[in-house]
N, C-alpha and C positions, 0 to 999 in steps of 0.2 A: 125513717126510723129516728126516734128522738134520742139524742145523746145526753148523757148525764155523768156527773162526777160523783165518785163515792170513795169512802175511806174504810179500810178494814184492818184490824189488828190480828197478827198471827204470831205464834210462838214457834221457835225452831231450836232444837237441842243440838249443839255442836261442841265438839271437843277440841280445845286449843291447848297446845303445849306451851309452857312458859319457856323463856330463853334458857333458864337453868336446866329444865328437863331435856330440851333439845341438845344442850351441851353434854349432859350425862349420857344420852343415847349415842351421841357421836363418838365420845371417848370410849364408851363401852365396846363399840364395834371395832375400834382400831386394833391393829396388830402391834406387836412390840416395836418394830422399826418405825411404823407410822406414829406411834405414841412418842418415841424419842424425837422425831422430827417436829411434831406438834409442840413438845416441850421447849425445843430450841426456839421455835417461833414465838411462843408465849413469853419466854425470857427476854427475847429481843424487843418485843412490842410493849410489854407491860413493866414499867419501872417499879411497880408495887410488889412484883413477884421476885423472890430471891431464892437461889439454890444453895443448899449446904452440902458441899462435896466431901465433908469430913467423913472418913470411914467409920462405920458403926459395927458393933458385934452382931452377928446373926441371931435374931431372937429365937426363942424356943419354938419348935414346930408344933403344930396342933394336929392331933390325930384325926383321921377321917373314918375310923371304924365306928361301930355302934356305941362303943364305950366313950367316944369323944364327947367333949362338952357340947351341949346343944346351944345354938344361937337362935334366939327367938325371931320368928319370921316378921313380926311387926316392928322390930327395932330398926332404927335408922343406921344404915351401914356407915354413914359419915361420922357417927359418934365414936367409931372404933379407932380412928386414925388409920395408919397403915395396918393391914392385918397382922396378927401376931405371928403368922407363919410367912415370913418374907425372906426370900433367899436371893443370892446373886444369880443373874441370868447367865447361861452358858450358850455358846453357839455350837450347833451340830453341823458339820461341814460335809459337802459332797462336791464332786468335781463336775463342772460344766465348761463348754468351750469358752475361751476368753472373749471372743468377738461375737458371741451369740446375741443377735438382736432380740428384743422383747416385743411381742405382738402389741401389748398395751402401749409401749413407747412409740412404736412404729405408726400405729393408727393415730395416736395423739399428735405426733409430728405432722401427719398429713392434715388432720383437722385444724391445726394451727395455721396452715397455709391458706385455708379457705377464707373468703371475705364474708364473715358472719359477725354478728354482734356478740358481746361478752356473754349474754344469757344463753344464746344458741350454742356457743362454744362450751359453756359449762355443762349444758345438757348432753352434748355429744361426748364429752369426757366422762360423764357419769354413766352413760349407756355403755361406752367401751369398757368401763371398769366392771361391768356385769357379764362380759363375754367369758365363756369357758376357754380352755387351752386350744380348742379346735376352731375358735372364732364364732361359736354359736351363741345366740341369746336364748337361754333355756328357761327364762322367766318371762312372764307377761310384761308388756310395756307399762301397763297401769301399775303393776307392783313396783317396777323400777321408779316410776314417777312418785309413788307414795313414799318410797325410801328417800328419794331426793327431797321431797317436801319436808320430811323430818330433819334431814341433814342440813338443809338450807334455812329451815324455819319460816317457809313461806309457801303459798299455794303454787302449784305447777300446772300450767295450761297444757292439757292433753294434745290440743291441736299443734302447738309448737313442739311438744315432745315427739309427736309423730313425724313432724318435719325434720327434726334433728336425727331421728332414727333413719329416715330415708337418706339423709346426707351421709351418715355413717356407712350405710349399706352400699354406697357408691365409692367407698375407699378401696385401696388395694391391700391384700390380694382379693380378687373377685370371689364372692361367696361369703365374705365375713358379714356378720349380722343376720345370718339365716336363722330361722326358727326351727327348721328340721332339714333332713337330707334333701327332700324334694325341693324345698325352697332354695337350698344351697346350690343345687345343680341348675335350677332355673336362673339364678342370679349370674352364674358363670356363662350360661348359654346366651343370655341377653347381651353380654359384652363381646361375643364372638362376631367376627366379620371375615369374609363377606356373607351376605344372607343367601347361602347356597341351599340346594334341595336337602342335603343331608342335615344341615343345621335346622331347617324348618321341621324336618321329620323328627330329629332328636328332641326338639322342643315340644312337639305334639305328644311324643311318647312320654316324656317326663311330666308334662302338664296334665294330660288326660288319662294316661294309662300306666301311671307309676306303680300301681299294685301288681299289674301283670309283669312289668319289668322287674320288680324286686323279687318276684317268685319265679322268674326265668321261664314264663309261659310264652315262649317266642312264637309258637304257631298261632296261639290265640291272639297274640299281639299283632301279628301280621294280618290276620283275618279282620281284627277290629278296625285297623286303620286302612284296610283295603289295599294292602301292598302285596303285589305279586312278584316283584323283582327282588330276589334274595340278596343281590349285591347292594341295592339301596338300603335294605334292612341292615346288612352287615356294616355298611359305612356309618349309618346312624348310631348303631350300637357301639362301634369303635370310637366315635366322637364322644359318646356319653361316658365310656370307660376311661377316656383321657382326662376327664374332669377330676378335680380334687375334692373328695368328700370331707376332708379336714383342712379347710383353707388356712387355718392358723398355722399349720405345719409348713406352709409355703414360705414363712419367714425363715429362710435357710440359716443353718448354723455354719458360719464361715470360719475358716482358719482351723488349725490343729492344736494351737496352744491351749492350755487349760488354766482356768482360774477356779477359785473356791466360791461356791454359792453357800448361803447360810440359811438355816432354819433356826429361829430363836424361840424355844419353847416358852410359853407363858406360865406354865405350872409344872411342878415335878411331883411324882408319887414315889415313895420309898417304903420298903417293908422291913421291919426290924426282925430280930431273931425270934420273937414271940408271934410272928405272923400278923402283926398289927401295922396298918398302913398309916403313913403321915403324908399330908398334902402341903406343899409349899408354893406360894405365889412367887414367881421369879421376876426380878426386876433389876435393871441397871440404872434406874432413875435416881437422882439425888433426892434427899429430903427437901421439901419446899416449905417456905415460910413467907410471911408478909415482911417486907423491908421496913426497918425501924421508923423511918420518917413518914411512912404511910400508915403506921399502926395506930397513931393517935390523931384526933381531930385538932384543928386550930382552936386556940382559946376563944371563948364566946365573945369577949370584949373586942376582938379584932375583926369580927364578922360584920361590923357596921360599914366597913370599906368594901366597895364593889369588887375590887380585885381580890380581896381576901375571900369573899364569898365564892368567886369563880375558882380560886385555888382550892377551897374546901370541897366544892363540887367535883373537881378533878380528882382530888385525893380519894373521896368516897367512891367515885366511879371505878377508878383503877383498883382500889382495894376490893370492891365487890367482885370485879372480874377475876382477880387473883384468888379470892376465897372460893368462887364458883369453880375455877379450874382445879384447885386443890381438892375440893369436895368431889369433883367428877373422878379424879384419880383414885381417891379412897373408895368411892362407890365401885369403880371398875375392879379394884383389887379384891374387895370383899365379895363382889358378885362372882368373880372367877373362883374364889375359894369355896363359896357355898355350892356353886354348880359342880365343881370337880369333886368335892366331898360326896355329893349326892351320887355322881356317876360311879365313883369308886365303891361306895357302899352297896350299889346294885350290881356291880360287875367285878367282885373280888377275884373270881377264878381266872378271868382274863388277865388281870394285872399280875397274877402269880405265874401264869404260864405263857402268856402272849399268844395263845391259840384262839383265833377268831371264832372257832366253833364253840368256844366256851361263852361267847357273848350272849346275854339274855335279852329278850325283847324289852325295849325301853323307848319311850317317846318323850317329847318335851313336857307333856302333861305330868308324867311321873316325876320328873325333876321339879316341876312347879309345885307338886304336892309336898315334896320333901323340903323345899326351900322357901316356899311362900312367894317366890318371884313370878311375875307374869311371863307368858309364853314369849312375847316379843323380846323381853330383856334376856331370857335364856338363849334365844336364837342369836342375838347380837353378841352375847358373852362367849359363844362357842364359834362364831364365824371367823375363819382364818386363824384360829388359835390351836396350839399344839401342846400336848402333855408329854413330858419326859418320864418314862417308866423304866423299871429294871430290865424289861424285855425289848425296849425300843422307844421310838418317838412316834406318836400317833396324833392325827387331827381329832379334836374333840367331837366334831360332827360325825365321826365314824361310829360312835357309840350309840347313836340313835337309830333303832331299827324296829320295825313293827313285827308282831307275831303273825304268821300266815292265817291263823284263826284265833278267835277270842278265847277259846278253851285250850289253847296250846301255850306251852312255856318254851317252845323252840324258837330261836331267833332266825331272822332271814339269813344272817351270815352262816349259821350252821347248815341251813337247808341248801343254800347255794354251794357250799363246800361239798356236801354230799352229792348234789346233782352233778357238779363238775367231775367228781371222781367216777361216777357211774358212766358218764359220757366218755371219759378218757379210756375206760376199759371196755367199751362196746366194740362190736365187730365193725371195722370201718367199711366193709363191703355191704353190711346190712345194719345201718345205723337205726337206732330206736326212735320211734315216734314219740311225741309228747305223751300220748296215752300210755305207751309202754313204760316210759320213764316214770310217769305218775304211779303206775302199778308197782314198780320196783321200790319207789320211795315208800309207798303205803306198806309194802311187805317188810320194810325196815323199821316201821313204827312211826314214820313221819306223816302227819295228818295235814293235808292242805288241799285247796281247791285246784281243779285242773287248770283253770285260767291263771291261777297264781304261779303254778309251775312254769307256764309259758312266759310270764312276766319275768321270773327269775332267770330263765334261760336267756332271754333277750338282754337282761341287765348284765349278764356275764359275757355278752357279745358272741354267743354261740348260735349259729344258724339252725334252721329247721333240718330234719333228718335227710331229706333229699339233697340238700346242699352240702351235707357232711359226707356223703357217699364217696368212696374212693375205689377206683378200679384196681 
């Protein structure tokens, strides 16, 4: 076969974020404590950035009702300076044990002891940061890698990301890093020693017959694995029951002394005597400005000198970094203001009553239509953020809930509350099936698919009827 060389030209469309866009996205996603820490780091590292700690009067708040002044969606938020509704941040306290170790800190401490390079350690830390309180990774690894690529401003190799994930899954307590309950139990069984008959049996049950196990179909389970000795089955099931379905809780709370933990709301909503809401962006950050010596360039006649040109390049570089950070802060504040105003305008009854049954169906797309912001920015603006309202402090993510059907104006919160109340008042000796629950909801005027009811029941953590039965 004759070999030949050839050249061809191809076009490929790729989206690349500028360093400023990456910074804006990273700052937007930060919680208030994270932002304060980042500000301290910026002030330490950049001599062009200066903080003005002089107290200022609280500006007039901007209304979040329909009568409020509209902000054009195509305007640049950075042009507004700090939002006109900027108020002081307050801490909402709750008591937790003083010596309570943190799952994130515990796993990161273990990761720091491994002999891995800086990039691998960074990946492990980022993955750990996506675990929920039970130690599960509820997102796909590719989605985590995408977020890390945006945060780090570089491509992330999936092969190395998977390697980092497996290293994290080997940390203590056993079971952390699981993607579901079955995976969690298998991770724990893989660590058990010695390799006894009951251990091998328990692993086979979880690995191959988890559906029968979860439904407690023990006779079918014994038949499927060809087990005739009930004692062996009993021992295997006892071993499985000894496993921890929530390995994150294995980080024990030690000691009895108490300390104060803090939630710092990022925004506040208030209602005046006329029933009109106002939204304030809360902040404990000082006003930032460019330090005087970095605000002006060196005279042109001095730039013939090499050292003067290098000094000029340094001044411009640090000034650009400082301006980019100030712009990112302004963008974050304006984004929070826009998003919260949109949420309040769509959920006024909840903010008046605090009743979750009053929440209306609302998704990211609805807020995008109201604000002109893209979906990823809205998601970042609400991640880990809290709003202080007259009836309590709530995570902004709580307000996003889909309607069970396109033609329904009932929120998932209202439906789950109704479902919970029905189950609480059922006959414990004759619990209702999902079909019966669906019929009761239908009779009360709630329209939803049968499979949607099952999803809501599972989301509430309520088992199926036969598992709710009490003698």
